[in-house]
FIVODREN-987678 format. One record per residue: residue number from 1; z negated, y negated, x of N, C-alpha, C in turn. Coordinates in Angstrom, 1 decimal, padded with zeros to 4 digits. Example, Ala and Ser with C-alpha at 12.3 -4.5 7.8 and 13.67 -1.06 7.14 Angstrom:
+-----+--------+--------+--------+--------+--------+--------+--------+--------+--------+
|   n |   n.zz |   n.yy |   n.xx |  ca.zz |  ca.yy |  ca.xx |   c.zz |   c.yy |   c.xx |
+-----+--------+--------+--------+--------+--------+--------+--------+--------+--------+
|   1 | -007.8 |  005.7 |  013.2 | -007.8 |  004.5 |  012.3 | -007.8 |  003.3 |  013.2 |
|   2 | -007.1 |  002.2 |  012.8 | -007.1 |  001.1 |  013.7 | -007.9 |  000.0 |  012.9 |
+-----+--------+--------+--------+--------+--------+--------+--------+--------+--------+
***
This chain:
+-----+--------+--------+--------+--------+--------+--------+--------+--------+--------+
|   n |   n.zz |   n.yy |   n.xx |  ca.zz |  ca.yy |  ca.xx |   c.zz |   c.yy |   c.xx |
+-----+--------+--------+--------+--------+--------+--------+--------+--------+--------+
|   1 |  000.0 |  001.2 |  000.8 |  000.0 |  000.0 |  000.0 |  000.0 | -001.3 |  000.9 |
|   2 | -001.0 | -001.4 |  001.8 | -001.0 | -002.5 |  002.7 | -000.9 | -002.0 |  004.1 |
|   3 | -000.1 | -002.7 |  004.9 |  000.0 | -002.3 |  006.3 | -000.8 | -003.4 |  007.1 |
|   4 | -000.7 | -003.3 |  008.5 | -001.4 | -004.2 |  009.3 | -001.1 | -005.6 |  009.1 |
|   5 |  000.2 | -005.9 |  009.0 |  000.6 | -007.3 |  008.8 |  000.2 | -007.9 |  007.4 |
|   6 |  000.2 | -007.1 |  006.4 | -000.2 | -007.5 |  005.1 | -001.7 | -007.7 |  005.0 |
|   7 | -002.5 | -006.9 |  005.7 | -003.9 | -007.1 |  005.8 | -004.2 | -008.4 |  006.6 |
|   8 | -003.5 | -008.6 |  007.6 | -003.7 | -009.8 |  008.4 | -003.4 | -011.1 |  007.6 |
|   9 | -002.3 | -011.1 |  006.8 | -002.0 | -012.2 |  006.0 | -003.0 | -012.4 |  004.9 |
|  10 | -003.5 | -011.3 |  004.3 | -004.6 | -011.4 |  003.3 | -005.8 | -012.0 |  003.8 |
|  11 | -006.2 | -011.6 |  005.0 | -007.4 | -012.2 |  005.7 | -007.2 | -013.7 |  006.0 |
|  12 | -006.0 | -014.0 |  006.4 | -005.7 | -015.4 |  006.7 | -005.8 | -016.3 |  005.5 |
|  13 | -005.3 | -015.8 |  004.3 | -005.5 | -016.5 |  003.0 | -006.9 | -016.7 |  002.7 |
|  14 | -007.7 | -015.6 |  002.8 | -009.1 | -015.6 |  002.5 | -009.8 | -016.6 |  003.4 |
|  15 | -009.5 | -016.7 |  004.7 | -010.2 | -017.6 |  005.6 | -009.8 | -019.0 |  005.2 |
|  16 | -008.6 | -019.3 |  004.8 | -008.2 | -020.6 |  004.4 | -009.0 | -021.0 |  003.1 |
|  17 | -009.2 | -020.1 |  002.2 | -009.9 | -020.4 |  001.0 | -011.4 | -020.7 |  001.3 |
|  18 | -012.0 | -020.0 |  002.3 | -013.4 | -020.2 |  002.7 | -013.5 | -021.6 |  003.3 |
|  19 | -012.6 | -022.0 |  004.1 | -012.6 | -023.3 |  004.8 | -012.4 | -024.4 |  003.8 |
|  20 | -011.5 | -024.2 |  002.8 | -011.2 | -025.2 |  001.9 | -012.4 | -025.6 |  001.0 |
|  21 | -013.3 | -024.7 |  000.8 | -014.5 | -024.9 |  000.0 | -015.6 | -025.4 |  000.9 |
|  22 | -015.4 | -025.5 |  002.2 | -016.5 | -025.8 |  003.1 | -016.8 | -027.3 |  003.0 |
|  23 | -018.1 | -027.6 |  002.8 | -018.5 | -029.0 |  002.6 | -019.5 | -029.3 |  003.7 |
|  24 | -019.3 | -028.8 |  004.9 | -020.3 | -029.1 |  006.0 | -021.6 | -028.3 |  005.9 |
|  25 | -021.7 | -027.4 |  005.0 | -022.9 | -026.6 |  004.9 | -022.9 | -025.6 |  006.1 |
|  26 | -024.0 | -025.2 |  006.5 | -024.1 | -024.1 |  007.5 | -023.5 | -022.8 |  006.8 |
|  27 | -022.6 | -022.1 |  007.5 | -021.9 | -021.0 |  007.0 | -022.2 | -019.7 |  007.7 |
|  28 | -022.5 | -018.6 |  006.9 | -022.6 | -017.3 |  007.4 | -021.7 | -016.4 |  006.7 |
|  29 | -021.0 | -015.5 |  007.4 | -020.1 | -014.5 |  006.8 | -020.8 | -013.2 |  007.1 |
|  30 | -021.2 | -012.5 |  006.0 | -022.0 | -011.3 |  006.2 | -021.3 | -010.1 |  005.6 |
|  31 | -021.0 | -009.1 |  006.4 | -020.3 | -007.9 |  005.9 | -021.2 | -006.8 |  005.5 |
|  32 | -020.8 | -006.0 |  004.5 | -021.5 | -004.8 |  004.1 | -021.0 | -003.7 |  005.0 |
|  33 | -022.0 | -003.0 |  005.6 | -021.6 | -001.8 |  006.4 | -021.0 | -000.7 |  005.5 |
|  34 | -019.9 | -000.1 |  005.7 | -019.4 |  000.1 |  007.0 | -018.0 | -000.5 |  007.3 |
|  35 | -017.3 | -000.9 |  006.3 | -016.0 | -001.6 |  006.5 | -016.0 | -003.1 |  006.3 |
|  36 | -016.9 | -003.5 |  005.4 | -017.0 | -004.9 |  005.2 | -017.5 | -005.7 |  006.4 |
|  37 | -018.2 | -005.1 |  007.3 | -018.7 | -005.8 |  008.5 | -017.5 | -006.0 |  009.4 |
|  38 | -016.5 | -005.1 |  009.5 | -015.3 | -005.3 |  010.3 | -014.5 | -006.5 |  009.8 |
|  39 | -014.3 | -006.5 |  008.4 | -013.6 | -007.6 |  007.8 | -014.3 | -008.9 |  008.0 |
|  40 | -015.6 | -008.9 |  007.9 | -016.4 | -010.1 |  008.1 | -016.2 | -010.7 |  009.5 |
|  41 | -016.2 | -009.8 |  010.5 | -016.0 | -010.2 |  011.9 | -014.7 | -010.9 |  012.0 |
|  42 | -013.7 | -010.3 |  011.4 | -012.3 | -010.9 |  011.5 | -012.3 | -012.3 |  010.8 |
|  43 | -012.9 | -012.3 |  009.6 | -012.9 | -013.6 |  008.9 | -013.7 | -014.7 |  009.7 |
|  44 | -014.8 | -014.3 |  010.4 | -015.5 | -015.3 |  011.2 | -014.5 | -015.9 |  012.3 |
|  45 | -013.8 | -015.0 |  012.9 | -012.8 | -015.4 |  013.9 | -011.8 | -016.3 |  013.4 |
|  46 | -011.2 | -016.0 |  012.2 | -010.2 | -016.8 |  011.6 | -010.7 | -018.1 |  011.1 |
|  47 | -011.9 | -018.2 |  010.6 | -012.5 | -019.4 |  010.1 | -012.8 | -020.3 |  011.4 |
|  48 | -013.2 | -019.7 |  012.5 | -013.4 | -020.5 |  013.7 | -012.1 | -021.1 |  014.2 |
|  49 | -011.1 | -020.3 |  014.1 | -009.7 | -020.8 |  014.5 | -009.3 | -022.0 |  013.7 |
|  50 | -009.8 | -022.1 |  012.5 | -009.5 | -023.2 |  011.6 | -010.5 | -024.4 |  011.8 |
|  51 | -011.4 | -024.3 |  012.7 | -012.3 | -025.4 |  013.1 | -013.6 | -025.4 |  012.4 |
|  52 | -014.0 | -024.3 |  011.7 | -015.3 | -024.3 |  011.0 | -016.2 | -023.3 |  011.7 |
|  53 | -017.4 | -023.7 |  012.1 | -018.3 | -022.8 |  012.7 | -018.9 | -021.8 |  011.7 |
|  54 | -019.0 | -020.6 |  012.0 | -019.6 | -019.6 |  011.1 | -020.4 | -018.6 |  011.9 |
|  55 | -021.5 | -018.2 |  011.3 | -022.3 | -017.1 |  011.9 | -021.9 | -015.8 |  011.3 |
|  56 | -022.0 | -014.7 |  012.1 | -021.7 | -013.4 |  011.6 | -022.9 | -012.5 |  011.4 |
|  57 | -022.9 | -011.7 |  010.4 | -023.9 | -010.8 |  010.1 | -023.4 | -009.6 |  009.4 |
|  58 | -024.2 | -008.5 |  009.4 | -023.9 | -007.3 |  008.8 | -025.1 | -006.7 |  008.2 |
|  59 | -025.0 | -006.2 |  006.9 | -026.2 | -005.6 |  006.3 | -025.9 | -004.2 |  005.7 |
|  60 | -026.9 | -003.4 |  005.8 | -026.9 | -002.0 |  005.3 | -027.6 | -002.1 |  003.9 |
|  61 | -026.9 | -001.7 |  002.9 | -027.5 | -001.8 |  001.5 | -028.0 | -000.4 |  001.0 |
|  62 | -028.0 |  000.6 |  001.9 | -028.3 |  002.0 |  001.4 | -029.6 |  002.1 |  000.6 |
|  63 | -030.7 |  001.4 |  001.0 | -031.9 |  001.5 |  000.3 | -032.0 |  000.7 | -001.0 |
|  64 | -031.0 | -000.1 | -001.2 | -030.9 | -001.0 | -002.4 | -030.1 | -000.5 | -003.5 |
|  65 | -029.4 |  000.7 | -003.2 | -028.5 |  001.2 | -004.3 | -029.3 |  001.7 | -005.5 |
|  66 | -028.7 |  001.5 | -006.7 | -029.4 |  001.9 | -007.9 | -029.3 |  003.4 | -008.2 |
|  67 | -028.4 |  004.1 | -007.4 | -028.3 |  005.5 | -007.6 | -028.8 |  006.3 | -006.4 |
|  68 | -029.6 |  005.7 | -005.6 | -030.1 |  006.4 | -004.4 | -030.8 |  007.7 | -004.7 |
|  69 | -031.5 |  007.8 | -005.8 | -032.3 |  009.0 | -006.1 | -031.4 |  010.0 | -006.9 |
|  70 | -030.2 |  009.6 | -007.3 | -029.3 |  010.5 | -008.0 | -028.3 |  011.2 | -007.0 |
|  71 | -028.2 |  010.7 | -005.8 | -027.3 |  011.2 | -004.8 | -027.7 |  012.6 | -004.3 |
|  72 | -026.8 |  013.5 | -004.2 | -027.1 |  014.8 | -003.6 | -027.5 |  014.7 | -002.1 |
|  73 | -026.8 |  013.9 | -001.4 | -027.1 |  013.7 |  000.0 | -027.6 |  012.3 |  000.1 |
|  74 | -028.7 |  012.2 |  000.8 | -029.3 |  010.9 |  001.1 | -028.4 |  010.0 |  002.0 |
|  75 | -028.2 |  008.8 |  001.7 | -027.4 |  008.0 |  002.5 | -028.0 |  007.8 |  003.9 |
|  76 | -027.1 |  007.8 |  004.9 | -027.6 |  007.6 |  006.3 | -027.8 |  006.1 |  006.5 |
|  77 | -029.0 |  005.8 |  007.1 | -029.4 |  004.4 |  007.3 | -028.7 |  003.9 |  008.6 |
|  78 | -028.2 |  002.7 |  008.5 | -027.6 |  002.0 |  009.7 | -028.3 |  000.7 |  009.9 |
|  79 | -028.3 |  000.2 |  011.0 | -029.0 | -001.0 |  011.4 | -028.3 | -002.3 |  010.9 |
|  80 | -029.0 | -003.1 |  010.1 | -028.4 | -004.4 |  009.7 | -028.4 | -005.3 |  010.9 |
|  81 | -027.5 | -006.2 |  011.0 | -027.5 | -007.2 |  012.1 | -027.4 | -008.6 |  011.4 |
|  82 | -028.5 | -009.1 |  011.1 | -028.6 | -010.5 |  010.6 | -029.7 | -011.2 |  011.3 |
|  83 | -029.3 | -011.7 |  012.5 | -030.3 | -012.3 |  013.4 | -030.6 | -013.8 |  013.1 |
|  84 | -030.5 | -014.1 |  011.9 | -030.8 | -015.5 |  011.5 | -031.3 | -015.5 |  010.0 |
|  85 | -032.0 | -016.6 |  009.7 | -032.4 | -016.8 |  008.3 | -031.3 | -017.3 |  007.5 |
|  86 | -031.2 | -016.9 |  006.3 | -030.1 | -017.4 |  005.4 | -030.6 | -018.6 |  004.6 |
|  87 | -031.8 | -019.1 |  004.9 | -032.3 | -020.2 |  004.1 | -031.3 | -021.4 |  004.2 |
|  88 | -031.0 | -021.9 |  003.0 | -030.1 | -023.1 |  002.8 | -028.7 | -023.0 |  003.4 |
|  89 | -028.3 | -021.7 |  003.6 | -026.9 | -021.5 |  004.1 | -026.0 | -021.2 |  003.0 |
|  90 | -024.7 | -021.4 |  003.2 | -023.7 | -020.9 |  002.4 | -023.3 | -019.5 |  003.0 |
|  91 | -023.5 | -018.5 |  002.2 | -023.3 | -017.1 |  002.7 | -022.1 | -016.5 |  001.9 |
|  92 | -021.1 | -016.0 |  002.7 | -020.0 | -015.3 |  002.1 | -020.3 | -013.8 |  002.4 |
|  93 | -020.5 | -013.0 |  001.3 | -020.7 | -011.6 |  001.4 | -019.3 | -011.0 |  001.5 |
|  94 | -019.1 | -010.0 |  002.3 | -017.8 | -009.4 |  002.4 | -017.8 | -007.9 |  002.3 |
|  95 | -017.0 | -007.3 |  001.4 | -016.8 | -005.9 |  001.3 | -015.3 | -005.5 |  001.3 |
|  96 | -015.1 | -004.3 |  001.6 | -013.7 | -003.9 |  001.7 | -013.0 | -003.7 |  000.3 |
|  97 | -013.7 | -003.0 | -000.6 | -013.2 | -002.8 | -002.0 | -014.3 | -003.1 | -003.0 |
|  98 | -013.9 | -003.9 | -004.0 | -014.8 | -004.3 | -005.1 | -014.3 | -003.4 | -006.3 |
|  99 | -015.2 | -002.7 | -006.8 | -014.9 | -001.8 | -008.0 | -015.9 | -002.1 | -009.1 |
| 100 | -017.0 | -001.4 | -009.2 | -017.9 | -001.6 | -010.3 | -018.8 | -002.8 | -010.2 |
| 101 | -019.0 | -003.3 | -009.0 | -019.9 | -004.4 | -008.7 | -021.3 | -004.0 | -008.3 |
| 102 | -021.6 | -002.7 | -008.5 | -023.0 | -002.3 | -008.2 | -023.3 | -002.4 | -006.7 |
| 103 | -022.4 | -002.2 | -005.8 | -022.6 | -002.4 | -004.4 | -023.0 | -003.8 | -004.1 |
| 104 | -022.3 | -004.7 | -004.7 | -022.5 | -006.2 | -004.5 | -023.9 | -006.5 | -005.0 |
| 105 | -024.3 | -006.0 | -006.2 | -025.6 | -006.2 | -006.7 | -026.7 | -005.8 | -005.7 |
| 106 | -026.5 | -004.6 | -005.1 | -027.4 | -004.1 | -004.1 | -027.4 | -005.1 | -002.9 |
| 107 | -026.2 | -005.6 | -002.5 | -026.1 | -006.5 | -001.3 | -026.9 | -007.8 | -001.6 |
| 108 | -026.8 | -008.3 | -002.8 | -027.5 | -009.5 | -003.2 | -029.0 | -009.3 | -003.0 |
| 109 | -029.5 | -008.2 | -003.5 | -030.9 | -007.9 | -003.3 | -031.3 | -007.8 | -001.8 |
| 110 | -030.5 | -007.1 | -001.0 | -030.8 | -007.0 |  000.4 | -030.7 | -008.4 |  001.1 |
| 111 | -029.8 | -009.2 |  000.7 | -029.6 | -010.5 |  001.3 | -030.8 | -011.4 |  001.1 |
| 112 | -031.4 | -011.3 |  000.0 | -032.6 | -012.2 | -000.3 | -033.8 | -011.8 |  000.6 |
| 113 | -033.8 | -010.6 |  001.2 | -034.8 | -010.3 |  002.2 | -034.7 | -011.1 |  003.5 |
| 114 | -033.6 | -011.8 |  003.7 | -033.4 | -012.6 |  004.9 | -033.5 | -014.1 |  004.6 |
| 115 | -033.9 | -014.5 |  003.4 | -034.0 | -015.9 |  003.2 | -033.5 | -016.3 |  001.8 |
| 116 | -033.4 | -017.6 |  001.5 | -032.9 | -018.1 |  000.2 | -031.7 | -018.9 |  000.5 |
| 117 | -030.5 | -018.3 |  000.4 | -029.3 | -019.1 |  000.6 | -029.1 | -020.2 | -000.4 |
| 118 | -028.4 | -021.3 |  000.1 | -028.0 | -022.3 | -000.8 | -027.0 | -021.9 | -001.8 |
| 119 | -026.1 | -021.0 | -001.4 | -025.0 | -020.5 | -002.2 | -024.6 | -019.2 | -001.6 |
| 120 | -024.2 | -018.3 | -002.5 | -023.6 | -017.0 | -002.1 | -022.3 | -016.8 | -002.8 |
| 121 | -021.3 | -016.5 | -002.0 | -019.9 | -016.2 | -002.5 | -019.5 | -014.8 | -002.1 |
| 122 | -018.5 | -014.3 | -002.7 | -018.1 | -012.9 | -002.5 | -016.6 | -012.9 | -002.0 |
| 123 | -016.3 | -012.1 | -001.0 | -015.0 | -011.9 | -000.5 | -014.8 | -010.4 | -000.5 |
| 124 | -013.6 | -010.0 | -000.9 | -013.2 | -008.6 | -000.8 | -011.8 | -008.4 | -000.5 |
| 125 | -011.4 | -007.5 |  000.3 | -010.1 | -007.2 |  000.7 | -009.3 | -006.7 | -000.5 |
| 126 | -009.9 | -005.8 | -001.2 | -009.2 | -005.2 | -002.4 | -010.1 | -005.3 | -003.6 |
| 127 | -009.6 | -005.8 | -004.7 | -010.3 | -005.9 | -006.0 | -009.6 | -004.9 | -006.9 |
| 128 | -010.3 | -003.8 | -007.2 | -009.6 | -002.7 | -008.0 | -010.0 | -002.7 | -009.4 |
| 129 | -010.8 | -003.8 | -009.8 | -011.1 | -003.9 | -011.3 | -012.2 | -002.8 | -011.6 |
| 130 | -012.4 | -002.7 | -012.9 | -013.4 | -001.6 | -013.4 | -014.8 | -002.0 | -013.3 |
| 131 | -015.2 | -003.3 | -013.4 | -016.6 | -003.7 | -013.3 | -017.5 | -003.1 | -014.3 |
| 132 | -018.7 | -002.8 | -013.9 | -019.8 | -002.4 | -014.7 | -020.9 | -003.4 | -014.8 |
| 133 | -020.8 | -004.4 | -013.9 | -021.8 | -005.5 | -013.9 | -020.9 | -006.8 | -013.8 |
| 134 | -021.4 | -007.9 | -014.2 | -020.6 | -009.2 | -014.2 | -020.6 | -009.8 | -012.8 |
| 135 | -019.8 | -009.3 | -012.0 | -019.6 | -009.8 | -010.6 | -018.1 | -009.9 | -010.3 |
| 136 | -017.7 | -011.1 | -009.8 | -016.3 | -011.4 | -009.5 | -016.2 | -012.0 | -008.2 |
| 137 | -015.1 | -011.7 | -007.4 | -015.0 | -012.2 | -006.1 | -014.5 | -013.7 | -006.1 |
| 138 | -014.9 | -014.4 | -005.1 | -014.4 | -015.8 | -004.9 | -013.1 | -015.8 | -004.1 |
| 139 | -013.0 | -014.8 | -003.2 | -011.9 | -014.7 | -002.3 | -011.4 | -013.2 | -002.3 |
| 140 | -010.1 | -013.0 | -002.6 | -009.6 | -011.6 | -002.7 | -008.3 | -011.5 | -001.9 |
| 141 | -008.2 | -010.4 | -001.1 | -007.0 | -010.2 | -000.4 | -005.9 | -009.7 | -001.3 |
| 142 | -006.2 | -008.7 | -002.1 | -005.2 | -008.1 | -003.0 | -005.9 | -007.5 | -004.2 |
| 143 | -005.2 | -007.7 | -005.4 | -005.8 | -007.2 | -006.7 | -004.9 | -006.1 | -007.1 |
| 144 | -005.6 | -005.0 | -007.5 | -004.9 | -003.8 | -008.0 | -004.8 | -003.9 | -009.5 |
| 145 | -003.7 | -003.4 | -010.1 | -003.6 | -003.4 | -011.5 | -003.9 | -002.1 | -012.2 |
| 146 | -004.4 | -001.2 | -011.4 | -004.8 |  000.2 | -011.9 | -006.1 |  000.6 | -011.3 |
| 147 | -007.2 |  000.3 | -012.1 | -008.5 |  000.5 | -011.6 | -008.9 |  001.9 | -011.3 |
| 148 | -008.2 |  002.9 | -011.9 | -008.6 |  004.3 | -011.7 | -008.2 |  004.9 | -010.4 |
| 149 | -007.4 |  004.2 | -009.6 | -006.9 |  004.7 | -008.4 | -008.0 |  004.8 | -007.3 |
| 150 | -007.8 |  005.7 | -006.4 | -008.7 |  005.8 | -005.3 | -008.2 |  005.0 | -004.2 |
| 151 | -009.0 |  004.1 | -003.6 | -008.5 |  003.2 | -002.5 | -009.2 |  003.6 | -001.2 |
| 152 | -008.5 |  003.8 | -000.2 | -009.0 |  004.1 |  001.2 | -008.6 |  003.0 |  002.1 |
| 153 | -009.6 |  002.2 |  002.7 | -009.3 |  001.2 |  003.6 | -009.6 |  001.7 |  005.0 |
| 154 | -008.7 |  001.6 |  005.9 | -008.8 |  002.0 |  007.3 | -008.7 |  000.7 |  008.1 |
| 155 | -009.6 |  000.5 |  009.1 | -009.6 | -000.7 |  009.9 | -009.5 | -000.2 |  011.4 |
| 156 | -008.7 | -000.9 |  012.2 | -008.4 | -000.5 |  013.5 | -009.7 | -000.2 |  014.4 |
| 157 | -010.7 | -001.1 |  014.2 | -011.9 | -001.0 |  015.0 | -012.7 |  000.4 |  014.7 |
| 158 | -012.5 |  000.9 |  013.5 | -013.2 |  002.1 |  013.2 | -012.3 |  003.3 |  013.1 |
| 159 | -011.1 |  003.1 |  012.7 | -010.2 |  004.2 |  012.3 | -008.9 |  004.2 |  013.2 |
| 160 | -008.7 |  003.3 |  014.0 | -007.6 |  003.2 |  014.9 | -006.3 |  002.6 |  014.3 |
| 161 | -006.4 |  002.3 |  013.0 | -005.2 |  001.7 |  012.3 | -005.7 |  000.8 |  011.2 |
| 162 | -004.9 | -000.2 |  010.9 | -005.2 | -001.1 |  009.8 | -004.3 | -000.7 |  008.6 |
| 163 | -004.8 | -000.2 |  007.5 | -004.0 |  000.1 |  006.4 | -004.9 |  000.3 |  005.1 |
| 164 | -004.3 |  000.1 |  004.0 | -004.9 |  000.4 |  002.7 | -004.0 |  001.4 |  002.0 |
| 165 | -004.6 |  002.5 |  001.6 | -003.8 |  003.6 |  000.9 | -004.4 |  003.8 | -000.5 |
| 166 | -003.5 |  003.9 | -001.5 | -003.9 |  004.2 | -002.8 | -003.4 |  005.5 | -003.2 |
| 167 | -004.3 |  006.3 | -003.8 | -003.9 |  007.6 | -004.3 | -004.2 |  007.6 | -005.8 |
| 168 | -003.7 |  008.6 | -006.5 | -003.8 |  008.7 | -008.0 | -005.2 |  008.8 | -008.4 |
| 169 | -005.4 |  008.9 | -009.7 | -006.8 |  009.0 | -010.3 | -007.5 |  010.2 | -010.0 |
+-----+--------+--------+--------+--------+--------+--------+--------+--------+--------+
***
C-alpha cells in the first residue's frame, strides 16, 4: 500500500502540519512503543529541519491497557524514554496505526504520569477507522476506507524496510 517514498511524503506533510500549528509553545513529540517511537523520532527530525525545536520521547503503555487481564500472554514491558516533564508543553502523541482508539486512551493515561501538558495532539501514520472511543487524529499520513483490513507497518529501523501492507479482513 505505501512504500518508502510515500511514507516519507506522509511524514513530511505531518511535520508541516505540526509546525503550522506551532505557537511558540514548548513541543514534545512522544511515540508509543514499538513503531510509534520510530515515527516520532523521524517527525522530530523533520520538525527541526523546519526550524522548530522539539523534544523526543517514547512511552510504553502496556500496563495502561484496558484489556491487560484478558490477554492470554502478558505484554512484555519495555522502557519508556521520557526524560522531561510534560508540564505546560504541547505534546504530540504518535502511533503507527489508529484503529479503535483504545491504545491512545491508554497512552493519555500514561502521559499524565509525566506531568500536565498544556495541550495533547495525536498523529498517526495510518488511520484505519473503526473507533470504539471518541478519539480522532490531528495529523494523519494516510486514511483507509476499509476499517476491517489488517494493517502491518514496517519501519527501516526495526524491520529493515519502510512499508505499509494491507491484507484482507
